[in-house]
C-alpha positions as CSV (number, residue, x, y, z in Angstrom):
1,M,7.3,24.6,-16.9
2,V,6.9,25.6,-13.3
3,A,10.0,23.6,-12.4
4,H,12.1,25.4,-15.0
5,T,11.0,28.7,-13.5
6,V,11.1,28.0,-9.8
7,I,14.3,25.9,-9.5
8,P,16.7,28.4,-11.1
9,F,15.2,31.1,-9.0
10,V,15.6,29.1,-5.8
11,G,19.1,28.0,-6.8
12,G,20.2,31.5,-7.5
13,H,18.7,32.8,-4.3
14,L,20.4,30.2,-2.2
15,A,23.7,30.5,-4.0
16,K,23.6,34.3,-3.4
17,R,22.5,33.8,0.2
18,F,25.0,31.1,1.1
19,G,27.8,31.9,-1.4
20,P,31.5,31.7,-0.6
21,D,31.6,35.3,0.7
22,E,29.0,34.6,3.3
23,P,29.5,32.9,6.7
24,N,29.4,29.1,6.7
25,T,26.9,28.8,9.6
26,Y,23.4,30.4,9.8
27,E,20.9,30.3,12.5
28,L,17.2,29.7,11.6
29,P,14.6,31.9,13.1
30,P,12.9,30.7,16.3
31,W,9.6,30.0,14.4
32,A,11.3,27.6,12.0
33,F,10.5,24.6,14.3
34,L,6.9,25.7,14.3
35,V,6.9,25.6,10.5
36,M,8.3,22.1,10.6
37,L,5.7,21.0,13.1
38,V,2.9,22.4,11.0
39,N,4.3,20.7,7.9
40,F,4.3,17.4,9.7
41,A,0.7,17.9,11.0
42,V,-0.6,19.0,7.7
43,L,1.1,16.4,5.6
44,M,0.6,13.4,7.8
45,I,-3.0,12.7,6.9
46,P,-2.7,13.2,3.1
47,L,0.6,11.2,2.9
48,T,-1.0,8.4,4.9
49,W,-4.0,8.5,2.6
50,I,-1.7,8.1,-0.4
51,H,0.5,5.4,0.9
52,Y,-2.0,3.4,2.9
53,T,-5.5,4.1,1.6
54,L,-4.7,4.3,-2.1
55,G,-1.6,2.0,-2.0
56,S,-2.9,-0.8,0.2
57,L,-6.5,-0.5,1.4
58,L,-8.3,0.2,-1.9
59,P,-6.3,-2.4,-4.0
60,A,-7.0,-5.1,-1.4
61,L,-10.7,-4.4,-1.6
62,A,-10.5,-4.5,-5.4
63,M,-8.7,-7.9,-5.1
64,V,-11.5,-9.5,-3.1
65,E,-14.6,-7.9,-4.5
66,D,-17.0,-10.0,-6.5
67,P,-17.8,-8.1,-9.7
68,N,-20.9,-10.1,-10.4
69,P,-22.9,-10.5,-7.2
70,P,-26.2,-12.3,-7.3
71,A,-29.2,-10.1,-7.8
72,Y,-31.1,-11.0,-4.7
73,E,-31.3,-9.8,-1.1
74,P,-29.9,-12.3,1.4
75,L,-32.0,-12.8,4.5
76,A,-29.1,-13.2,7.0
77,S,-27.9,-10.2,9.0
78,N,-30.4,-7.8,7.5
79,D,-31.8,-6.7,10.9
80,D,-28.4,-6.2,12.3
81,V,-27.3,-4.1,9.4
82,E,-30.4,-1.9,9.5
83,T,-30.0,-1.5,13.2
84,A,-26.5,-0.1,12.6
85,G,-28.1,2.6,10.4
86,T,-27.3,1.2,6.9
87,A,-29.3,-0.7,4.4
88,P,-28.6,-4.3,3.3
89,S,-26.9,-5.0,0.0
90,A,-26.9,-7.9,-2.4
91,Q,-23.9,-10.1,-1.7
92,N,-23.2,-13.8,-2.0
93,K,-24.3,-15.1,1.4
94,N,-23.0,-11.9,3.0
95,A,-25.0,-8.8,4.0
96,G,-23.5,-5.4,4.5
97,P,-24.2,-1.7,4.0
98,V,-25.8,-0.3,0.8
99,L,-23.3,-0.1,-2.0
100,P,-22.8,2.9,-4.2
101,G,-22.5,0.5,-7.1
102,A,-26.3,0.0,-7.7
103,D,-25.7,0.8,-11.4
104,G,-24.1,-2.6,-11.8
105,K,-20.5,-1.4,-11.7
106,P,-18.1,-2.8,-9.0
107,V,-17.6,-0.5,-6.0
108,T,-13.9,-0.5,-6.5
109,S,-14.1,0.7,-10.1
110,S,-14.1,4.3,-8.8
111,I,-11.9,5.8,-6.0
112,R,-14.7,8.2,-5.1
113,R,-17.3,5.5,-5.0
114,T,-15.1,3.4,-2.7
115,H,-14.5,6.3,-0.4
116,R,-18.3,6.9,-0.2
117,L,-18.7,3.3,0.8
118,L,-16.0,3.5,3.5
119,E,-17.6,6.6,4.9
120,S,-21.0,5.0,5.0
121,V,-19.7,2.3,7.3
122,G,-17.4,4.3,9.6
123,G,-17.2,8.0,8.7
124,F,-14.0,9.7,7.7
125,R,-11.8,7.4,9.9
126,A,-12.9,4.4,7.8
127,R,-10.6,5.6,5.0
128,F,-7.8,4.4,7.3
129,R,-9.5,1.2,8.6
130,G,-7.0,-1.5,9.4
131,L,-4.1,1.0,9.9
132,M,-3.1,-0.2,13.3
133,P,-2.7,-3.9,12.3
134,A,-0.8,-2.7,9.2
135,I,1.6,-0.6,11.4
136,A,2.0,-3.5,13.9
137,S,2.8,-5.9,11.0
138,A,5.3,-3.5,9.4
139,V,7.1,-2.8,12.7
140,C,7.4,-6.6,13.5
141,T,8.6,-7.3,10.0
142,S,11.2,-4.6,10.2
143,I,12.5,-5.9,13.6
144,V,12.8,-9.5,12.4
145,N,14.3,-8.4,9.0
146,G,16.8,-6.1,10.8
147,I,18.0,-9.1,12.9
148,F,18.8,-11.1,9.8
149,V,20.4,-8.1,8.0
150,S,22.6,-7.5,11.1
151,S,23.8,-11.2,10.8
152,G,25.4,-10.3,7.4
153,L,22.7,-11.4,4.9
154,P,22.3,-9.1,1.9
155,V,19.4,-6.7,2.3
156,Y,17.9,-7.5,-1.1
157,L,17.4,-11.2,-0.2
158,R,14.8,-10.2,2.5
159,I,15.2,-13.5,4.3
160,G,14.0,-11.8,7.5
161,G,10.9,-10.5,5.7
162,L,10.0,-14.1,4.7
163,F,10.3,-15.5,8.2
164,A,8.5,-12.5,9.7
165,S,5.6,-12.9,7.2
166,L,5.3,-16.6,8.0
167,A,5.3,-15.8,11.7
168,L,2.7,-13.0,11.3
169,V,0.2,-14.9,9.1
170,Q,-2.5,-14.4,11.7
171,L,-2.0,-10.6,11.9
172,N,-1.8,-10.1,8.1
173,T,-4.9,-12.3,7.6
174,A,-6.8,-10.4,10.3
175,W,-6.0,-7.1,8.5
176,V,-7.7,-8.4,5.3
177,H,-10.7,-9.5,7.3
178,I,-10.9,-6.2,9.1
179,I,-11.0,-4.1,6.0
180,M,-13.6,-6.3,4.4
181,T,-16.1,-6.3,7.2
182,P,-18.2,-3.7,9.1
183,P,-16.7,-2.1,12.2
184,S,-16.5,-4.5,15.2
185,P,-16.2,-3.7,18.9
186,L,-13.5,-6.3,19.1
187,S,-9.8,-5.3,19.0
188,F,-7.8,-6.7,16.1
189,W,-5.9,-8.9,18.5
190,R,-9.1,-10.7,19.4
191,R,-9.9,-11.1,15.7
192,L,-6.8,-13.1,14.9
193,P,-7.8,-16.4,13.1
194,P,-6.4,-19.7,14.4
195,F,-2.6,-19.9,13.7
196,R,-2.5,-23.5,12.5
197,R,-5.2,-23.2,9.9
198,T,-4.1,-19.8,8.8
199,F,-0.5,-21.0,8.4
200,E,-1.6,-24.1,6.5
201,A,-3.6,-22.0,4.1
202,T,-1.2,-19.1,3.5
203,C,2.3,-20.4,4.0
204,F,2.8,-21.2,0.2
205,P,1.1,-17.9,-1.0
206,V,3.3,-16.0,1.5
207,F,6.4,-17.8,0.1
208,A,5.3,-17.1,-3.5
209,N,4.8,-13.4,-2.7
210,W,8.2,-13.2,-1.1
211,A,9.9,-15.0,-4.0
212,A,8.1,-12.7,-6.5
213,S,9.1,-9.6,-4.6
214,T,12.7,-10.8,-4.3
215,L,13.0,-11.6,-8.0
216,A,11.5,-8.2,-8.8
217,I,14.5,-6.7,-7.0
218,L,17.2,-9.1,-8.2
219,L,16.2,-9.0,-11.9
220,P,16.8,-5.3,-12.4
221,L,19.9,-5.4,-10.2
222,G,21.3,-8.3,-12.2
223,T,20.5,-6.6,-15.5
224,A,22.2,-3.4,-14.4
225,A,25.3,-5.3,-13.3
226,M,25.4,-7.1,-16.7
227,L,25.1,-3.8,-18.5
228,G,27.8,-2.2,-16.4
229,L,25.6,0.4,-14.8
230,Q,26.6,1.7,-11.4
231,I,24.2,0.7,-8.6
232,W,23.5,2.6,-5.4
233,S,24.2,0.5,-2.4
234,P,22.7,1.0,1.1
235,D,26.1,-0.1,2.5
236,K,27.7,2.9,0.9
237,P,25.0,5.6,0.9
238,D,27.5,8.5,0.3
239,Q,28.6,7.0,-3.1
240,I,26.0,8.3,-5.6
241,P,26.2,6.6,-9.1
242,R,27.0,8.8,-12.0
243,Y,25.4,8.2,-15.4
244,H,26.2,9.4,-18.9
245,S,24.0,10.1,-21.9
246,S,25.2,6.8,-23.4
247,D,23.6,5.0,-20.4
248,S,20.1,6.1,-21.3
249,W,19.0,3.0,-23.1
250,K,20.5,0.8,-20.4
251,T,18.6,2.8,-17.7
252,F,15.4,2.5,-19.7
253,L,15.9,-1.3,-20.1
254,V,16.4,-1.7,-16.3
255,W,13.3,0.4,-15.6
256,L,11.3,-1.7,-18.1
257,I,12.4,-5.0,-16.4
258,S,11.6,-3.5,-13.0
259,V,8.0,-2.5,-14.1
260,G,7.5,-5.8,-15.9
261,S,8.6,-7.8,-12.8
262,Q,6.1,-5.9,-10.7
263,L,3.2,-6.5,-13.1
264,L,4.0,-10.1,-14.0
265,L,5.4,-11.4,-10.8
266,V,4.5,-9.3,-7.7
267,L,1.0,-8.3,-8.6
268,P,-0.4,-11.8,-9.3
269,A,1.4,-13.1,-6.1
270,Q,-0.2,-10.3,-4.0
271,V,-3.7,-10.9,-5.5
272,G,-3.4,-14.6,-4.8
273,L,-2.2,-14.1,-1.2
274,I,-4.9,-11.6,-0.3
275,R,-7.7,-13.7,-1.9
276,V,-6.5,-16.8,0.0
277,Q,-6.5,-14.8,3.2
278,A,-10.0,-13.5,2.4
279,S,-11.2,-17.1,1.9
280,L,-10.5,-17.8,5.6
281,L,-13.2,-15.3,6.6
282,N,-16.2,-16.9,8.4
283,P,-18.8,-17.3,5.6
284,E,-21.5,-16.1,8.0
285,E,-19.7,-12.8,8.7
286,P,-21.1,-9.8,6.7
287,T,-18.8,-7.8,4.4
288,I,-18.9,-4.2,3.1
289,I,-18.4,-5.2,-0.5
290,P,-19.8,-8.1,-2.6
291,F,-17.7,-11.2,-1.7
292,D,-18.1,-14.7,-3.1
293,T,-17.3,-16.9,-0.2
294,T,-17.2,-20.0,-2.4
295,F,-14.9,-18.5,-5.1
296,Q,-17.1,-19.8,-7.9
297,G,-17.6,-23.1,-6.2
298,M,-13.8,-23.7,-5.6
299,V,-14.2,-23.5,-1.8
300,G,-16.4,-26.1,0.0
301,S,-17.3,-26.3,3.7
302,A,-14.5,-27.2,6.1
303,V,-16.8,-29.8,7.5
304,V,-17.2,-31.5,4.1
305,D,-13.6,-31.4,2.7
306,G,-11.7,-30.5,5.8
307,K,-10.2,-27.4,4.2
308,G,-12.6,-24.5,3.8
309,Y,-10.3,-22.1,1.9
310,V,-9.2,-21.5,-1.6
311,T,-5.8,-22.5,-3.0
312,L,-3.3,-20.0,-4.5
313,R,-3.9,-21.4,-8.0
314,D,-7.7,-21.2,-7.7
315,A,-7.5,-17.7,-6.1
316,I,-5.7,-16.4,-9.1
317,K,-7.8,-18.4,-11.6
318,T,-11.1,-17.0,-10.2
319,F,-9.9,-13.4,-10.5
320,S,-11.5,-12.3,-13.8
321,R,-10.0,-10.4,-16.6
322,A,-12.3,-7.5,-15.9
323,S,-11.1,-7.5,-12.3
324,W,-7.4,-7.3,-13.5
325,I,-8.2,-4.3,-15.7
326,R,-10.1,-2.6,-12.8
327,L,-7.1,-3.2,-10.4
328,L,-4.6,-1.9,-13.0
329,K,-6.6,1.2,-13.6
330,L,-6.7,1.8,-9.8
331,Y,-2.9,1.6,-9.6
332,V,-2.6,4.0,-12.6
333,K,-4.9,6.5,-10.9
334,T,-3.0,6.2,-7.7
335,F,0.3,6.8,-9.5
336,F,-0.9,10.1,-11.0
337,I,-2.6,11.2,-7.8
338,S,0.7,10.6,-5.9
339,L,2.7,12.4,-8.6
340,A,0.5,15.4,-8.4
341,A,0.5,15.4,-4.6
342,Y,4.2,15.2,-4.3
343,F,4.7,17.9,-6.9
344,V,2.5,20.3,-4.8
345,V,4.4,19.3,-1.6
346,I,7.8,19.9,-3.2
347,I,6.8,23.3,-4.5
348,A,5.4,24.2,-1.0
349,L,8.7,23.1,0.7
350,I,10.8,25.0,-1.8
351,V,8.8,28.2,-1.1
352,Q,9.3,27.6,2.6
353,M,13.0,27.0,2.2
354,V,13.3,30.3,0.4
355,F,11.6,32.2,3.2
356,L,13.5,30.4,5.9
357,S,16.9,31.1,4.2
358,A,15.9,34.8,3.8
359,A,15.1,34.9,7.6
360,A,18.2,33.1,8.6
361,K,20.9,35.1,10.5
362,P,24.7,34.4,10.6
363,V,25.9,33.0,13.9
364,D,28.4,35.8,14.3
365,G,25.6,38.3,14.3
366,K,26.5,40.1,11.0
367,N,23.6,41.3,8.9
């Protein structure tokens, strides 16, 4: 309803302001740059919270949390935890801060509850814990992927992303360990796990995650090509596809395949990869959420069986039905929160655009 009211008003205002009878070039007021700077400063934290905290951090915690921790207090690390100013919690062989899930519900079943947990272990900044390793991983992946794209390989194959992910298995695994554990004085570079063991444990899950993500891109594109739908190409960004009313069912089918690919291919692969990475955490290290270091007995000691980590198959197998439902609910909540946030941002930017256009002056000095 708001869109139907605001958009015609803005369109009419801009058309009147920059119509054919007006000069082609306008000069923005001197304070326009300050407005843009304020926009960046104001929006940086909430957008990072949406994309990183809600989109990556909270789902990863939900993927590794043990929904049925044992009802006893472990003796290990209790003194250390109390010294840090938090109370111990009941976890499987791990001790950490007191959990807001004392009612028996998993911590990650509620966004608010998870935020309270994060703040209890590191204050407001804990909502963005692990951000630096995530940025470092994203930058390195983009560089390696860009090298392969520049060699002529199609963007959607993401070959560079696969090689970058395999090369950065230590960094990505360290990120999982950092978000699971209490704050440490060590930098994330010093918390990198051994490369050989990490590569051995995660190389297949990394490949499976890459294959699932690539298929999730190729399947909708292939379906659109078979149906004769025009597809926007990054090689020709100025050519915008035009659709007709007769293409509605085709567009819906492509969207349905895209969503189905994410749910049936990408999500299980991501769950398996992160749980395998979590299994490489030292069993003696405390965690901020209940975490089953044995994965229901699937993981034995590295001294006994020479492995000491869970396989991709067992990582997915030990992720309960209730955990899948909890994770899907988290993604649904994140979607609606993001939708509402972007709606507010767009309305605010439209209002600013109206005021800036009204304050703009022609370059020739005419009023």
